[in-house]
DSSP file (Angstrom, degrees, kcal/mol; ACC not computed):
  #  RESIDUE AA STRUCTURE BP1 BP2  ACC     N-H-->O    O-->H-N    N-H-->O    O-->H-N    TCO  KAPPA ALPHA  PHI   PSI    X-CA   Y-CA   Z-CA
    1    1 A M              0   0    0      0, 0.0     2,-0.0     0, 0.0     0, 0.0   0.000 360.0 360.0 360.0 137.4   79.6  228.6    9.4
    2    2 A A        -     0   0    0      1,-0.1     2,-0.2     6,-0.0     5,-0.1  -0.317 360.0-113.9 -66.5 140.0   77.2  231.0   11.4
    3    3 A E    >   -     0   0    0      1,-0.1     3,-2.3     3,-0.1     4,-0.2  -0.485  41.2 -90.3 -68.9 143.5   78.4  232.4   14.6
    4    4 A A  T 3  S+     0   0    0      1,-0.3    -1,-0.1    -2,-0.2     0, 0.0  -0.323 115.9  24.5 -57.2 135.7   76.7  231.4   17.8
    5    5 A G  T 3  S+     0   0    0     -3,-0.1    -1,-0.3     1,-0.0    -2,-0.0   0.271 108.1  76.8  94.2  -9.1   73.9  233.7   18.5
    6    6 A N    <   +     0   0    0     -3,-2.3    -2,-0.1    19,-0.0    -3,-0.1   0.176  61.9 131.7-120.2  12.7   73.4  234.8   14.9
    7    7 A E        -     0   0    0     -4,-0.2    19,-0.8    -5,-0.1     2,-0.4  -0.395  38.5-160.4 -71.0 143.6   71.5  231.6   13.6
    8    8 A T  E     -a   26   0A   0     17,-0.1     2,-0.3    -2,-0.1    19,-0.2  -0.975  12.4-139.1-126.5 122.1   68.4  232.2   11.5
    9    9 A T  E     -a   27   0A   0     17,-2.5    19,-3.2    -2,-0.4     2,-0.5  -0.612  23.5-157.4 -77.5 134.6   65.8  229.4   11.1
   10   10 A I  E     -a   28   0A   0     -2,-0.3     2,-0.7    17,-0.2    19,-0.2  -0.945  15.7-156.8-116.4 134.2   64.5  229.5    7.3
   11   11 A I  E     -a   29   0A   0     17,-2.6    19,-2.8    -2,-0.5    20,-1.1  -0.942  36.6-133.1 -99.9 107.1   61.2  228.1    6.2
   12   12 A A    >   -     0   0    0     -2,-0.7     3,-1.5    18,-0.2    20,-0.3  -0.047  15.2-104.4 -68.2 163.6   62.1  227.6    2.5
   13   13 A A  T 3  S+     0   0    0      1,-0.3    -1,-0.1    18,-0.2    -2,-0.0   0.833 118.8  51.8 -61.6 -36.3   60.0  228.6   -0.5
   14   14 A D  T 3  S+     0   0    0     17,-0.1     2,-0.4     2,-0.0    -1,-0.3   0.171  94.3  96.7 -85.7  20.7   58.9  224.9   -1.2
   15   15 A T    <   -     0   0    0     -3,-1.5    17,-2.3    -4,-0.1     2,-0.5  -0.920  49.3-171.3-118.5 133.5   57.7  224.4    2.4
   16   16 A H  E     -b   32   0A   0     -2,-0.4     2,-0.4    15,-0.2    17,-0.2  -0.960  12.2-173.4-123.3 114.0   54.3  224.7    3.8
   17   17 A I  E     -b   33   0A   0     15,-2.9    17,-2.1    -2,-0.5     2,-0.4  -0.892   7.3-171.8-110.1 139.8   54.0  224.5    7.6
   18   18 A T  E     +b   34   0A   0     -2,-0.4     2,-0.3    15,-0.2    17,-0.2  -0.998  51.1  41.8-122.6 131.5   50.7  224.3    9.6
   19   19 A G  E    S-b   35   0A   0     15,-3.2    17,-1.8    -2,-0.4     2,-0.5  -0.994  94.0 -31.0 141.4-148.9   50.8  224.5   13.3
   20   20 A Q  E     -b   36   0A   0     -2,-0.3     2,-0.4    15,-0.2    17,-0.2  -0.937  47.1-165.8-122.6 134.5   52.6  226.5   16.0
   21   21 A M  E     +b   37   0A   0     15,-3.2    17,-2.7    -2,-0.5     2,-0.4  -0.931  10.0 172.2-115.7 132.3   56.1  227.9   15.6
   22   22 A S  E     +b   38   0A   0     -2,-0.4     2,-0.3    15,-0.2    17,-0.2  -0.999   5.4 164.5-139.1 137.7   58.3  229.3   18.5
   23   23 A F  E     -b   39   0A   0     15,-1.5    17,-2.0    -2,-0.4    18,-0.6  -0.999  33.7-139.4-153.5 157.2   61.9  230.3   18.4
   24   24 A E  S    S+     0   0    0     -2,-0.3    -1,-0.1    15,-0.2     3,-0.1   0.916  88.3  18.2 -81.3 -47.0   64.5  232.3   20.5
   25   25 A R  S    S-     0   0    0      1,-0.3    17,-1.7    16,-0.2     2,-0.3   0.837 111.8 -33.2 -99.8 -94.8   66.6  234.2   17.9
   26   26 A S  E     -ac   8  42A   0    -19,-0.8   -17,-2.5    15,-0.3     2,-0.3  -0.980  44.3-172.9-133.9 147.5   65.4  234.9   14.4
   27   27 A A  E     -ac   9  43A   0     15,-1.9    17,-3.0    -2,-0.3     2,-0.5  -0.997   9.0-156.3-139.3 145.1   63.4  233.1   11.7
   28   28 A R  E     -ac  10  44A   0    -19,-3.2   -17,-2.6    -2,-0.3     2,-0.6  -0.972   6.9-153.7-124.1 119.7   62.7  233.9    8.1
   29   29 A V  E     +ac  11  45A   0     15,-2.9    17,-3.0    -2,-0.5    20,-0.3  -0.830  27.9 157.0 -95.3 121.2   59.6  232.6    6.3
   30   30 A V  S    S+     0   0    0    -19,-2.8   -18,-0.2    -2,-0.6   -17,-0.2   0.633  70.4  37.6-110.6 -28.3   60.1  232.3    2.5
   31   31 A G  S    S-     0   0    0    -20,-1.1    19,-1.6   -19,-0.2     2,-0.4   0.555 107.8 -51.0 -93.7-126.3   57.4  229.7    2.0
   32   32 A K  E     -bd  16  50A   0    -17,-2.3   -15,-2.9   -20,-0.3     2,-0.4  -0.992  44.7-179.8-129.8 138.4   54.0  229.3    3.6
   33   33 A F  E     -bd  17  51A   0     17,-2.3    19,-2.5    -2,-0.4     2,-0.4  -0.999   2.6-178.4-135.2 130.4   53.0  229.3    7.3
   34   34 A E  E     +bd  18  52A   0    -17,-2.1   -15,-3.2    -2,-0.4     2,-0.4  -0.994  52.1  32.2-135.4 131.2   49.7  228.9    8.9
   35   35 A G  E    S-bd  19  53A   0     17,-2.5    19,-1.7    -2,-0.4     2,-0.4  -0.981  96.7 -23.6 135.2-127.7   49.0  229.0   12.6
   36   36 A K  E     -bd  20  54A   0    -17,-1.8   -15,-3.2    -2,-0.4     2,-0.5  -0.989  41.1-161.0-137.9 133.2   50.7  230.9   15.4
   37   37 A V  E     +bd  21  55A   0     17,-2.9    19,-2.2    -2,-0.4     2,-0.4  -0.938  10.5 176.6-105.5 124.5   54.3  232.4   15.7
   38   38 A T  E     +bd  22  56A   0    -17,-2.7   -15,-1.5    -2,-0.5     2,-0.4  -0.982  15.4 167.4-129.7 120.3   55.7  233.2   19.2
   39   39 A A  E     -b   23   0A   0     17,-3.4    19,-0.4    -2,-0.4   -15,-0.2  -0.986  40.4-158.8-144.9 138.9   59.3  234.5   19.2
   40   40 A K  S    S+     0   0    0    -17,-2.0   -16,-0.2    -2,-0.4   -15,-0.1   0.770  91.8  39.0 -76.5 -28.1   61.8  236.1   21.5
   41   41 A G  S    S-     0   0    0    -18,-0.6    17,-1.6     1,-0.2    18,-1.2   0.304 105.9 -50.4-102.7-139.5   63.6  237.3   18.6
   42   42 A E  E     -ce  26  59A   0    -17,-1.7   -15,-1.9    16,-0.2     2,-0.5  -0.834  34.8-153.0-105.7 145.2   62.8  238.6   15.0
   43   43 A L  E     -ce  27  60A   0     16,-2.0    18,-3.2    -2,-0.3     2,-0.4  -0.980  10.0-164.8-113.5 123.9   60.5  237.3   12.4
   44   44 A Q  E     -ce  28  61A   0    -17,-3.0   -15,-2.9    -2,-0.5     2,-0.6  -0.919   4.2-162.3-103.2 131.2   61.2  238.0    8.8
   45   45 A V  E     -ce  29  62A   0     16,-2.6    18,-3.2    -2,-0.4    19,-1.1  -0.942  18.3-143.1-120.0 113.5   58.6  237.5    6.2
   46   46 A A    >   -     0   0    0    -17,-3.0     3,-1.3    -2,-0.6    19,-0.3  -0.229  27.3-101.7 -75.8 165.4   60.1  237.4    2.7
   47   47 A E  T 3  S+     0   0    0      1,-0.3    -1,-0.1    17,-0.2   -17,-0.1   0.814 123.2  46.9 -54.6 -37.6   58.4  238.8   -0.4
   48   48 A T  T 3  S+     0   0    0     16,-0.1    -1,-0.3   -19,-0.1   -18,-0.1   0.611  92.2 108.5 -74.1 -16.0   57.4  235.3   -1.5
   49   49 A A    <   -     0   0    0     -3,-1.3    16,-1.6   -20,-0.3     2,-0.4  -0.250  47.5-165.9 -66.6 147.3   56.0  234.3    1.9
   50   50 A E  E     -df  32  65A   0    -19,-1.6   -17,-2.3    14,-0.2     2,-0.5  -0.954  10.2-179.8-135.3 113.7   52.3  233.9    2.8
   51   51 A C  E     -df  33  66A   0     14,-2.7    16,-3.6    -2,-0.4     2,-0.8  -0.949  18.9-176.2-115.8 124.7   51.6  233.6    6.5
   52   52 A K  E     +d   34   0A   0    -19,-2.5   -17,-2.5    -2,-0.5     2,-0.3  -0.801  53.3 119.9-112.0  88.0   48.0  233.2    7.7
   53   53 A A  E    S-d   35   0A   0     -2,-0.8     2,-0.6    14,-0.4   -17,-0.2  -0.982  70.9-116.6-152.2 151.5   49.2  233.4   11.5
   54   54 A E  E     -d   36   0A   0    -19,-1.7   -17,-2.9    -2,-0.3     2,-0.5  -0.876  44.2-157.9 -87.1 122.0   48.9  235.3   14.7
   55   55 A V  E     +dg  37  70A   0     14,-2.7    16,-3.5    -2,-0.6     2,-0.4  -0.919  23.0 174.6-118.0 127.5   52.4  236.6   15.2
   56   56 A E  E     +dg  38  71A   0    -19,-2.2   -17,-3.4    -2,-0.5     2,-0.3  -0.971  25.6 136.3-122.0 113.6   54.1  237.7   18.4
   57   57 A A  E     - g   0  72A   0     14,-2.5    16,-1.6    -2,-0.4    17,-0.3  -0.958  63.5-107.4-151.7 165.2   57.7  238.6   18.2
   58   58 A Q  E    S+     0   0A   0    -17,-1.6    16,-2.8   -19,-0.4    17,-1.0   0.959 107.8   0.7 -57.5 -55.4   60.4  241.2   19.4
   59   59 A N  E     -eg  42  75A   0    -18,-1.2   -16,-2.0    15,-0.2     2,-0.4  -0.972  66.2-157.8-138.0 151.4   60.5  242.6   15.9
   60   60 A V  E     -eg  43  76A   0     15,-2.0    17,-3.5    -2,-0.3     2,-0.6  -0.981   4.5-170.2-131.8 121.6   58.6  241.8   12.7
   61   61 A V  E     -eg  44  77A   0    -18,-3.2   -16,-2.6    -2,-0.4     2,-0.6  -0.941  12.9-164.3-110.8 125.7   60.0  242.7    9.2
   62   62 A V  E     +eg  45  78A   0     15,-2.9    17,-2.5    -2,-0.6    20,-0.3  -0.931  34.7 147.0-123.9 120.4   57.5  242.1    6.4
   63   63 A D  S    S+     0   0    0    -18,-3.2   -17,-0.2    -2,-0.6   -16,-0.2   0.576  77.3  39.0-109.7 -26.0   58.2  241.9    2.7
   64   64 A G  S    S-     0   0    0    -19,-1.1    19,-2.2    18,-0.1     2,-0.4   0.240 101.7 -54.0-100.5-141.5   55.5  239.4    1.9
   65   65 A H  E     -fh  50  83A   0    -16,-1.6   -14,-2.7   -19,-0.3     2,-0.4  -0.923  37.5-178.6-115.6 124.8   51.9  238.7    3.1
   66   66 A I  E     -fh  51  84A   0     17,-2.5    19,-2.2    -2,-0.4     2,-0.6  -0.998   6.3-171.7-123.3 127.5   50.6  238.3    6.7
   67   67 A E  E     + h   0  85A   0    -16,-3.6   -14,-0.4    -2,-0.4     2,-0.3  -0.937  60.4  54.3-113.6 102.8   46.9  237.5    7.3
   68   68 A G  S    S-     0   0    0     17,-2.3     2,-0.2    -2,-0.6   -14,-0.2  -0.864  95.0 -59.7 151.5 165.0   46.6  237.7   11.1
   69   69 A N        -     0   0    0     -2,-0.3   -14,-2.7    17,-0.2     2,-0.5  -0.542  45.5-150.8 -80.3 140.5   47.2  240.0   13.9
   70   70 A V  E     -gi  55  88A   0     17,-3.4    19,-2.5    -2,-0.2     2,-0.5  -0.955  13.4-177.8-114.5 120.9   50.8  241.2   14.5
   71   71 A T  E     -gi  56  89A   0    -16,-3.5   -14,-2.5    -2,-0.5     2,-0.4  -0.981   4.3-179.3-124.7 131.8   52.2  242.1   18.0
   72   72 A A  E     -gi  57  90A   0     17,-2.9    19,-0.6    -2,-0.5   -14,-0.2  -0.990  24.4-152.2-128.0 130.8   55.8  243.3   18.3
   73   73 A R  E    S+     0   0A   0    -16,-1.6   -15,-0.2    -2,-0.4   -14,-0.1   0.921  97.9   7.3 -69.0 -36.1   57.4  244.2   21.7
   74   74 A E  E    S-     0   0A   0    -16,-2.8    18,-1.7     1,-0.3     2,-0.3   0.868 122.8  -5.8-106.2 -63.5   59.6  246.6   19.7
   75   75 A K  E     -gi  59  92A   0    -17,-1.0   -15,-2.0    16,-0.2     2,-0.4  -0.990  32.9-159.2-144.2 145.2   59.0  247.3   15.9
   76   76 A V  E     -gi  60  93A   0     16,-2.1    18,-2.6    -2,-0.3     2,-0.5  -0.990  19.6-166.5-113.3 134.9   57.0  246.3   12.9
   77   77 A Q  E     -gi  61  94A   0    -17,-3.5   -15,-2.9    -2,-0.4     2,-0.8  -0.962   4.1-164.9-121.3 115.5   58.6  247.2    9.7
   78   78 A L  E     -gi  62  95A   0     16,-3.1    18,-2.9    -2,-0.5    21,-0.2  -0.900  12.3-156.0-103.8 111.5   56.5  247.1    6.5
   79   79 A N    >   -     0   0    0    -17,-2.5     3,-1.6    -2,-0.8    17,-0.1  -0.122  38.7 -82.9 -80.8 177.1   58.7  247.2    3.4
   80   80 A A  T 3  S+     0   0    0      1,-0.3   -17,-0.1    19,-0.1    -1,-0.1   0.673 128.3  37.6 -65.0 -15.1   57.4  248.5    0.0
   81   81 A K  T 3  S+     0   0    0    -19,-0.2    -1,-0.3    18,-0.1   -18,-0.1   0.340  89.6 127.4-113.4   4.4   55.8  245.1   -1.1
   82   82 A A    <   -     0   0    0     -3,-1.6    18,-2.6   -20,-0.3     2,-0.4  -0.337  36.6-172.7 -63.7 145.3   54.5  244.2    2.3
   83   83 A K  E     +hj  65 100A   0    -19,-2.2   -17,-2.5    16,-0.2     2,-0.4  -0.976   4.6 177.8-142.4 119.4   50.8  243.4    2.8
   84   84 A I  E     -hj  66 101A   0     16,-1.9    18,-4.0    -2,-0.4     2,-0.6  -0.979  11.1-174.9-133.4 126.0   49.1  242.9    6.2
   85   85 A T  E     +hj  67 102A   0    -19,-2.2   -17,-2.3    -2,-0.4     2,-0.2  -0.935  60.7  47.8-110.6 106.9   45.5  242.1    6.7
   86   86 A G  S    S-     0   0    0     16,-1.5   -17,-0.2    -2,-0.6     2,-0.1  -0.809  94.0 -50.7 145.1 168.3   44.9  242.2   10.5
   87   87 A D        -     0   0    0     -2,-0.2   -17,-3.4    16,-0.2     2,-0.4  -0.395  42.0-152.4 -76.0 152.8   45.7  244.3   13.6
   88   88 A I  E     +ik  70 105A   0     16,-2.6    18,-2.8   -19,-0.2     2,-0.5  -0.989  12.5 180.0-132.4 129.7   49.1  245.6   14.5
   89   89 A V  E     +ik  71 106A   0    -19,-2.5   -17,-2.9    -2,-0.4     2,-0.3  -0.992  26.2 139.4-128.6 121.7   50.3  246.4   18.1
   90   90 A A  E     -ik  72 107A   0     16,-2.1    18,-2.1    -2,-0.5    22,-0.3  -0.997  59.0-126.7-155.9 156.4   53.9  247.7   18.4
   91   91 A E  E    S+     0   0A   0    -19,-0.6     2,-0.4    -2,-0.3   -16,-0.2   0.883 104.9  20.3 -72.4 -33.5   56.1  250.1   20.1
   92   92 A K  E     -i   75   0A   0    -18,-1.7   -16,-2.1   -20,-0.1     2,-0.4  -0.995  67.4-167.1-132.8 140.5   57.3  251.4   16.8
   93   93 A L  E     -i   76   0A   0     -2,-0.4     2,-0.4   -18,-0.2   -16,-0.2  -0.999   3.7-174.3-128.2 125.0   55.7  251.0   13.2
   94   94 A V  E     -i   77   0A   0    -18,-2.6   -16,-3.1    -2,-0.4     2,-0.5  -0.993   5.2-174.8-117.3 121.7   57.7  251.8   10.0
   95   95 A V  E     -i   78   0A   0     -2,-0.4     2,-0.2   -18,-0.2   -16,-0.2  -0.971  11.5-148.3-122.6 126.0   55.8  251.7    6.8
   96   96 A A    >   -     0   0    0    -18,-2.9     3,-2.1    -2,-0.5     2,-0.1  -0.565  37.8 -88.2 -87.6 159.4   57.5  252.2    3.4
   97   97 A E  T 3  S+     0   0    0      1,-0.3    -1,-0.1    -2,-0.2     3,-0.1  -0.420 116.4  32.2 -67.6 131.7   55.8  253.7    0.6
   98   98 A G  T 3  S+     0   0    0      1,-0.4    -1,-0.3    -2,-0.1   -19,-0.1   0.208  87.1 127.0 102.0 -20.5   53.9  250.9   -1.4
   99   99 A A    <   -     0   0    0     -3,-2.1     2,-0.4   -21,-0.2    -1,-0.4  -0.316  49.5-143.7 -65.1 154.1   53.2  248.9    1.6
  100  100 A S  E     +j   83   0A   0    -18,-2.6   -16,-1.9    -3,-0.1     2,-0.4  -0.993  20.5 172.6-128.7 134.0   49.6  247.8    2.3
  101  101 A F  E     -j   84   0A   0     -2,-0.4     2,-0.5   -18,-0.2   -16,-0.2  -0.983   7.2-179.3-139.0 120.4   47.9  247.5    5.7
  102  102 A F  E     +j   85   0A   0    -18,-4.0   -16,-1.5    -2,-0.4     2,-0.3  -0.854  50.7  46.5-131.4 112.8   44.3  246.9    6.4
  103  103 A G  S    S-     0   0    0     -2,-0.5     2,-0.3   -18,-0.2   -16,-0.2  -0.981  87.1 -45.0 168.2-161.6   43.2  246.7   10.1
  104  104 A N        -     0   0    0     -2,-0.3   -16,-2.6     2,-0.0     2,-0.4  -0.752  46.1-159.5 -99.9 153.3   43.6  248.5   13.3
  105  105 A C  E     -k   88   0A   0     -2,-0.3     2,-0.4   -18,-0.2   -16,-0.2  -0.986  17.8-179.1-137.8 136.9   46.7  249.8   14.8
  106  106 A A  E     +k   89   0A   0    -18,-2.8   -16,-2.1    -2,-0.4     2,-0.4  -0.970  19.5 176.4-132.8 122.9   48.0  250.7   18.3
  107  107 A V  E     +k   90   0A   0     -2,-0.4   -16,-0.2   -18,-0.2     3,-0.1  -0.961  28.9  68.8-131.5 135.1   51.6  252.1   18.3
  108  108 A G  S  > S-     0   0    0    -18,-2.1     4,-1.9    -2,-0.4     5,-0.1  -0.733  89.7 -72.4 138.9 174.1   53.7  253.4   21.2
  109  109 A P  H  > S+     0   0    0      0, 0.0     4,-1.8     0, 0.0     5,-0.2   0.873 129.7  52.3 -69.1 -36.7   55.4  252.3   24.4
  110  110 A E  H  > S+     0   0    0      1,-0.2     4,-1.9     2,-0.2     5,-0.1   0.850 109.4  48.2 -67.2 -33.1   52.0  251.9   26.0
  111  111 A A  H  > S+     0   0    0      2,-0.2     4,-1.3     1,-0.2    -1,-0.2   0.851 108.9  51.2 -75.4 -38.8   50.6  249.9   23.3
  112  112 A A  H  < S+     0   0    0     -4,-1.9    -1,-0.2   -22,-0.3    -2,-0.2   0.914 116.3  42.9 -66.0 -38.0   53.6  247.5   23.2
  113  113 A K  H  < S+     0   0    0     -4,-1.8    -2,-0.2     1,-0.2    -1,-0.2   0.842 119.9  41.8 -75.7 -32.3   53.3  247.0   27.2
  114  114 A G  H  < S-     0   0    0     -4,-1.9    -1,-0.2     1,-0.2    -2,-0.2   0.550  95.6-154.7 -96.6  -4.8   49.5  246.7   27.2
  115  115 A G     <  +     0   0    0     -4,-1.3    -1,-0.2    -5,-0.1   -25,-0.1  -0.212  52.2   7.1  62.0-149.9   49.1  244.5   24.1
  116  116 A R  S    S-     0   0    0      1,-0.1     3,-0.1   -27,-0.1     2,-0.1  -0.240  82.4-107.7 -68.5 145.8   45.9  244.4   22.0
  117  117 A P        -     0   0    0      0, 0.0    -1,-0.1     0, 0.0     5,-0.1  -0.389  47.0 -78.6 -70.8 152.8   43.2  246.9   22.8
  118  118 A A     >  -     0   0    0      1,-0.1     4,-2.4     3,-0.1     5,-0.2   0.011  41.5-118.2 -42.1 145.2   39.9  245.8   24.4
  119  119 A Q  H  > S+     0   0    0      1,-0.2     4,-1.9     2,-0.2    -1,-0.1   0.894 117.6  54.9 -56.6 -39.4   37.4  244.1   21.8
  120  120 A A  H  4 S+     0   0    0      1,-0.2     4,-0.3     2,-0.2    -1,-0.2   0.942 109.0  45.6 -65.5 -44.0   34.9  246.9   22.6
  121  121 A E  H >4 S+     0   0    0      1,-0.2     3,-1.0     2,-0.2    -1,-0.2   0.882 111.8  52.6 -69.1 -35.2   37.6  249.5   21.7
  122  122 A A  H 3< S+     0   0    0     -4,-2.4    -1,-0.2     1,-0.2    -2,-0.2   0.837 105.9  54.7 -67.5 -29.9   38.6  247.6   18.4
  123  123 A S  T 3< S+     0   0    0     -4,-1.9    -1,-0.2    -5,-0.2    -2,-0.2   0.504  81.2 108.9 -87.9   2.0   35.1  247.4   17.2
  124  124 A K  S <  S-     0   0    0     -3,-1.0     3,-0.1    -4,-0.3    -3,-0.0  -0.455  80.0-102.1 -70.2 150.1   34.5  251.2   17.4
  125  125 A P        -     0   0    0      0, 0.0     2,-0.1     0, 0.0    -1,-0.1  -0.360  38.9 -97.3 -70.1 159.2   34.3  252.7   14.0
  126  126 A D        -     0   0    0      1,-0.1     2,-0.4    -3,-0.1   -22,-0.0  -0.455  36.9-114.5 -70.9 146.3   37.1  254.6   12.6
  127  127 A V        -     0   0    0     -2,-0.1     2,-0.5    -3,-0.1    -1,-0.1  -0.694  31.1-159.4 -77.8 123.2   37.0  258.4   13.0
  128  128 A V        -     0   0    0     -2,-0.4     2,-0.6     2,-0.0     0, 0.0  -0.918   4.9-166.8-112.5 132.6   36.7  260.1    9.3
  129  129 A V        -     0   0    0     -2,-0.5     2,-0.5     2,-0.0    -2,-0.0  -0.970   4.8-158.2-123.4 122.3   37.7  263.8    9.1
  130  130 A E        -     0   0    0     -2,-0.6     2,-0.5     2,-0.0    -2,-0.0  -0.851   9.4-140.3 -99.6 127.8   36.7  265.6    6.1
  131  131 A A        -     0   0    0     -2,-0.5     2,-0.4     0, 0.0    -2,-0.0  -0.746  23.8-174.8 -89.5 133.1   38.5  268.7    5.0
  132  132 A K        -     0   0    0     -2,-0.5     3,-0.1     3,-0.0    -2,-0.0  -0.972  28.8-110.1-133.2 137.2   36.1  271.4    3.6
  133  133 A A        -     0   0    0     -2,-0.4     0, 0.0     1,-0.1     0, 0.0  -0.369  45.7-101.8 -60.0 141.7   37.0  274.8    1.9
  134  134 A P        -     0   0    0      0, 0.0    -1,-0.1     0, 0.0     0, 0.0  -0.296  42.3-101.3 -59.7 154.8   36.0  277.6    4.1
  135  135 A A        -     0   0    0      1,-0.1     3,-0.1    -3,-0.1    -3,-0.0  -0.592  44.1 -99.0 -77.1 146.9   32.8  279.3    3.1
  136  136 A P        -     0   0    0      0, 0.0    -1,-0.1     0, 0.0    -3,-0.0  -0.248  47.2 -96.0 -61.9 144.1   33.3  282.6    1.1
  137  137 A P        -     0   0    0      0, 0.0     3,-0.0     0, 0.0     0, 0.0  -0.197  40.9-106.3 -59.4 144.2   32.9  285.6    3.2
  138  138 A K        -     0   0    0     -3,-0.1     2,-0.0     1,-0.1    -3,-0.0  -0.530  39.0-109.3 -70.3 141.1   29.4  287.3    3.1
  139  139 A P        -     0   0    0      0, 0.0     3,-0.1     0, 0.0    -1,-0.1  -0.386  38.8-103.1 -65.8 147.4   29.4  290.5    1.1
  140  140 A A        -     0   0    0      1,-0.1     2,-0.0    -3,-0.0     0, 0.0  -0.442  46.2 -89.8 -64.7 140.8   29.0  293.7    3.2
  141  141 A P        -     0   0    0      0, 0.0    -1,-0.1     0, 0.0    -3,-0.0  -0.295  43.5-136.4 -55.7 130.7   25.6  295.3    3.2
  142  142 A Q        -     0   0    0     -3,-0.1     2,-0.2     1,-0.0     3,-0.1  -0.736  21.7-108.9 -88.7 140.2   25.4  297.8    0.4
  143  143 A P        -     0   0    0      0, 0.0    -1,-0.0     0, 0.0     0, 0.0  -0.471  45.8 -99.1 -68.5 139.7   23.7  301.2    1.1
  144  144 A A        -     0   0    0     -2,-0.2     2,-0.3     1,-0.1     0, 0.0  -0.256  35.9-122.3 -60.8 147.9   20.2  301.4   -0.7
  145  145 A K              0   0    0      1,-0.1    -1,-0.1    -3,-0.1    -3,-0.0  -0.701 360.0 360.0 -89.4 140.6   20.3  303.3   -4.0
  146  146 A R              0   0    0     -2,-0.3    -1,-0.1     0, 0.0    -2,-0.1   0.416 360.0 360.0-113.1 360.0   17.9  306.3   -4.2
């Protein structure tokens, strides 16, 4: 039997839920969830899970797929097979090699306190920096031949 305070709600692999989910401790999605998740604890998205949801939680650990914005008051962790399509706002972000993320990101203590950037800021184009090799030095002038 689970100790009090360590319970985890599990959305099983054969389950598809549409709507709003809120919980106090932790939840693990193994199946499909569409809607909004609001949590005081941790949300775990298993490798087989598919979430089309706006997520707000203390911590978010992703092994599967989330399509939607993710806000974590502490940490978002993308493991090797994780895929997020949407914006991330968190105090800390951990990304394992192989993880996929497509969206905007705001990370740091200020980001976690302030939430999502203003729409005008989020719509600004990304800055692209290109590395170019330095131009070869110009040859020194040669004295004229006589």
